[in-house]
N, C-alpha and C positions, 0 to 999 in steps of 0.2 A: 459699591465701592469696596475693594480689599485696602485693606491698611497696614496689613499685616508685616512680621516677619520670618520669608520662608527660608531654606534651607541653604548651605554654604559647602561649596565643595573642599572636601578637605584632603581628597586623597594626593598622594606623594611618589610621583610616577614620575619618568623622564624628563628630562626638562625640554621645554622646545623653546626654540627660537625664535625669537620679536616676532609678528606681524603685523603689528600696529595700524593703523589707516593704511597701510600697502595692502593689509588682508583684504581688505574691501574694493581699494582704488581696481578701478578697470584694468590696469595696464601690470597689476602687482602678480609677480612670481611666485606669489606663496598666496596658496587659496586657503580660503576660510573652510574651518573643517565644522561644518554643519552636523547637529544631529539626527541619526537618521530615522529613527522612532522616537515617539512618545513613552512606549517603552523601556527603552534605555535611558531615557529621559527621566523617568519617575525612580527606574534603579540603583541611578544615580544619585539622584535627592533624598529616597532612601535611607542610603548610607552615610549620608553627611551629617555633620552636627550641625546649633547653632550657629551664628556667628559670634566670634569672640568678644565678652564682655566680664567675663570675670576676670580678678586681680591674673591670675595664674595664668591664664587663657593670654591676655595680652603679653604680658611679659615673655610668654612662650615666643610669642611672633615676634617681638620686639628682638629676640634671640637668634631666631631663627634668618631673620632679613638681613641681607646681605647686596652692595652695589651691583653684582651681578645677578641677583635669583628674584630681586621685587619684582619684576615681569615677566617670569615662567609661568603666571596662571595660580591656579587653588589660594588656598587659605591665605597665604602670606599677600598676593595679589589684592585678592578681595579686602584688606585690612589696609593696603596702602592705598587703593582708590579713593577711600574715604577719608580717609586721614594725610592725605598727601604733607600736608602743612607741619605734620609731625618730621618727616624726612627730609623737606627740603627748604631752602628757605624761602620765604614769597613775599607777594606785595600784594597791598589791600586796593578792590577793585571798589570804591566806598558805593554804599545804598545813599544817595544824595540827594534823591525826592519821596514823595509819600507813593507808600506801596499801592499798585495798582491791583484791589482784589479782585479774586476770578469766579464769577459766578459756577456754581457747579448744578449740572443737568444729565445726569447719568443716562447714558445709552442704553439698554439691555438687551439692545440688536446686536451691537458692537461686542460686548461680553459673550455673545449665546455665538456670535459666528462661528462658521465650522473652516476652520483652515487647514494645511495638510501640513503634517509633520512627519517628514519621512516619506512612508507608503502609507498610514494614517491618517484618520483625519481626526478633530475634536476641536473645543471649544477654545477660543481665543483666550478666555479668562485662565481657563483650566491650565493652557498651556505657560501662559504668563506665572502663575501661580507653583506650577509644577517645576520649573525650569531653575538650574540651578546656577544656569548663567545668565538671567535674567534678576538684574537688581531693582529696576523701577522702572515705571512706564508712566506716561500721560500724553493723553490725546484730547484735544483742542476742536471744536468744530464752529463756525461763528462766534467767535469770544468767550465760549461755553464749554469747561470740563467736563466732557462726555465720558471719560473711566481712567481712572487712576490706579497704578498698584503700586506698591513697595514690599516686594517678596523677600529681599536678603539685603534693603535697605530703610533707615527712615524717611520720611520725608523734612526733616530738619537737614539730613548730611550733606555736605557737600565735597560731591563727587566727585573725582578728576575724568574730563570730559575727552581729554588728551586732543584728537584732532578735530575734533568738532571745535576747539579754541580757533580755527585757520576762518572758517566765516566770520567768524564777530570782528577778527582784526581786519578782513578783505569788508565788511561792511563801515567797518569805521571810514578805512579809504576809499568807498563810497560815497561816505558822507562829505566829506572832504572835494571830492569832483563835484556834488551839488551846492556845493559850494563855493565851487571858482576854485579850490583853491593847490590844485593838482589837474593835472594834464596825462590821462592815464596813458594817451598814444605817442607821451615824448617818450627817447632813451631813458634810459634809466640812471644813467651819469648826471642828464640834470638834477636830477635830485643828491644823488648822492658820488660828490666826484672821489671819491676814493676809492671806486669801482673803475674810472675813466681808464686806468692802464692795464685791468684785466681781461680777460673772456667772459664776462658780461658786459661790455662795451656796447652800447649799440642796440642793445636787448630792451624793448620797450617796454615799461611798464603794466600793458594789457598782456603781454605774451608771461611777463612772470608772476602776474596774479590768477592768468589762466591756467600755470603750471605746464606752460608750453614754452620753456624758456631756453631748452636742448640745453641744459647744464646738465652735464654727467656726474648726477650724484643722486642716484632715487634709492627711494627710502627702499627699496626690493631687495636692494644688493646684500643689505642684510645688518640689523642694529648690532647683532653682537659679534661681528665680523669684523675683528679690531682694524684691520687693513683698509674697509671700504669708506666712501669718502660720509656716509652718512653718520658711522659710527665717529668719523675726526669732528663731527659738526655738533654731534651730540655729549661727546667728550669735552669738546671747548664751553660747554652750557655747564657742568657739572651734573648731566644727567646719565652718563655710562660712568662704569670705572676707569677710573685714568689710567693708559697703557702707552700712551704716544708722550713725546715730548711734550711738555703745554704750548701751546698755541692759542690767542685771542678767535675769539670767535670772529674778527672781522679778518685778521689774516686768513685764517680758514675760508673764508667766502673768497678773498680774494687768488688763494691758490687754485680754486676751481676752473674746471675745465670745459668746456660747449664741444658736443659730440655729434650736436644735428642744428641744423638752422632753426631759430625760434619762429614758432608759429607752424611747425611743421605737423609735432606731434603730443598729445596729451599723456607728459610722463608724471609720475610723483615724485615731488622734488619739495621736501620741509623746508631746505633753504631759501627756496621760492618765497616760501611765507615768511619766512625771517626778514627778506630784503624789504617786502612788504613793509613788517615791521617798523624796518630803518629809516623808510621814507615816510612814515607817518611820525614818526619823533622829529625827522628832520622838521618837515612843516610847523607841526605843532611846537616844538621847542618843552616838549613833553616827553618823562617815559613812557611808553606803550601802554602801561595799565591807569596811567593817567589820561591819557588821550583816549583808550578803550571807555572810563569813566563819564568823560565829557562827554563822545561824541555818541557813545552807545547806554551806557547802564543806568545812565541818570535818567535815562527817554523813556526805558521800559515800563516801570514803576518797577521794581527788582525789590521784592520782600527779606533781601539780605546782600551783605556784602559778597562779591565775588573775589577769588584770591589768582595770584598768578606767579607760577613757580619761578624764580629767578636764581641764576650763576651766584656764587660768591659776589663775583664784579658786577652784580647787578644788570646783567644782561637778562630779558626776559625768556622766557620758552615760547615764542611768540608760535610756534609751529602746534601746540601740545600740551601748553601748560594752565588751562584755565580749571579751576575747581568751583564749580557753584551748584544751590537746589534745583532739582529736577525744574520747578516749576517756574524759577528764575530759565530755563534753559528756554522753558516754553514761551515765558514772557515774551523772548528774543524772536523766537520763531515769528509771533504775533505782527512784527515789523512788517512782514511779507505777505501779511493776510486780511490788514485794517487797510480805511479809506485813505488813511491820513500817513499810514509805513510809521506811525508814533514819532513824527517829527525829526526821526532819524534820517532816513534817504527819500527818495521822491519816487512817483510812481514810474518817470524815466527809468532810474536802475532796474528796478523790477522787473519793466518791457526789455531793457538792455539782458537781464540773463536768458532769457527766452531769446535771442536772435543771434544774428549769425557771427556775430563778435566773439562768440565763446568757441570755442576749440572741437572739432568735431571727431567722434572716435573713428578708428579707422576700422577696417574690415574684420581682422581678429578680434577686437576689443567689440565690435558690432555680437559678434556670432556669441561670445562670453556669456555678453549679458543679455542677451534675447533667449539663451537658453536658461539661465538662473532665474529670467523672470516670465518663462513660458510663453514667449512670444509677446512681452511690451516691457520690451529693454527701451530704456533710456539711449538720447542720441548725440548727448554732446553733454563737456564741464565747461563750466564757466567763474571767476571769480571766487577760485577754491572748494566750490561744490562739487562732487565727485561727481555726481549723476545729476542730468536734465534732461526730463522726458516731453515730447513735442506741445503735450498739453499745459505744460510750464513746469510741472512737479517738482522737486529738488530732492536732493538728499546730500548730508553730507554726515561723513561718520567717521569713526575713530578706533583706534588699538583695543582688543580686548571687549568689542562686543556695545562701545555708545554711539549714539546717531541722534541726528535731527531731522526729520523726512514736511517738508513743506508742501502744499497744495495750494498756490493761492488762488486759484478758480474756485476751485471746492472751500475754499474758507478754514483748510483743515491743516493742524501743527501737533505734529506727534515727535517725542521726546525720549531719548530712552539711555538708562544707564545699563551697565551689563560689566561681566568677570567672564575671563576662560580658564577651562579646566587644565592643568599642568599636562595632559596631550594636549592639548590643541583646541578640544570641545568647545562651542560656542553656540550660542541663540541664532533663531532665523525672523526676529521679528520685521526687517524689511521688509521682503517679497508679502510677507501678511499684511503688514499696513498697506503697501503701495493697494491689494485684493481688495482690504475692508474699505479704504476710502474710496475707490470705484466703484465697488458695487453697492454703496451705505449712501453716499454725501454726492 
């Protein structure tokens, strides 16, 4: 088991427009730029300095930070991802139950597995430990930790998960459905009357949680283009630099337009997640972070509190604001691999994820994914999960290299944190983990 710190990319190159969760979503116009060879990784890693820890290094990073550059990749982003609470307001998702200890049973075959790194092959462990874009990785099989490495972070760091947050939110909604407190096929105005006289009217909660609302606010339109809907949405939460006239998040939602019928196509719209969170708050009468605490965090045996970014007005960054320890993200993933789902949801929900109730990818999306996974592409999305394969495996990713991969049939949970380079470089863990899971388990 590797538990050491690796290298941190500190090069200063041209700024990159953000490609957050959209970079890995099937419908993204922004493609994740992957490292082409392991040689390139080693060259970049060798040129990097250790993660900032001295007084002067940390002070320098704070001096460099701005609302415009914190997500451009490189050293500033890497520091912010691990210390998001120091830069934005947060609320606590408290650990209210006993820690569920994780048994460690290292699997050498996984560490030694030969993976493709561009045109070369290398051991999986060598790839993880040499990449400046991998912060941490954990793999669990049958409830046991079989691989764990922290090349560019510490095990105790609460790393920002970005859009991995979305499936924690959708799982909370599923818990409410199992309790009979929500009907996901009902129109959204049944739960949010404030949207009744808007273009959200008539859209089912299922289409919203499936990212098929048809609302024209795609993340791929550009997080840093101040004229886009996604920019104005994040601006209303205080996540991006204020440029436009101030507007509440609810008013921003009310002004959104629908550009295609609901249920027609999978499109990555973070506003769908925010609306899902509003439904959870309405049903429970609790702010989202406390609802997540009650419905999810209190049941997974977390070892630490989670943190949820909130706006100065107390609105949660529902679509991407969760910071947590890597082991706790893996514990969350075990909801979908244990017989009792840790008491969070029912087997019915796990079955629903793989059913026709999801939204099938169109031909263009399927072709792109089939190429990425070398003929083993996923076929649909559902409940905020970006990709679901015919065998039931599923993945949710987040900006700059965050992700959780779950294979209920094989009992596999893999979670990872990452940081991108200043020119958009990133890791290629997901195809590797899919390949490893199918080959070994």
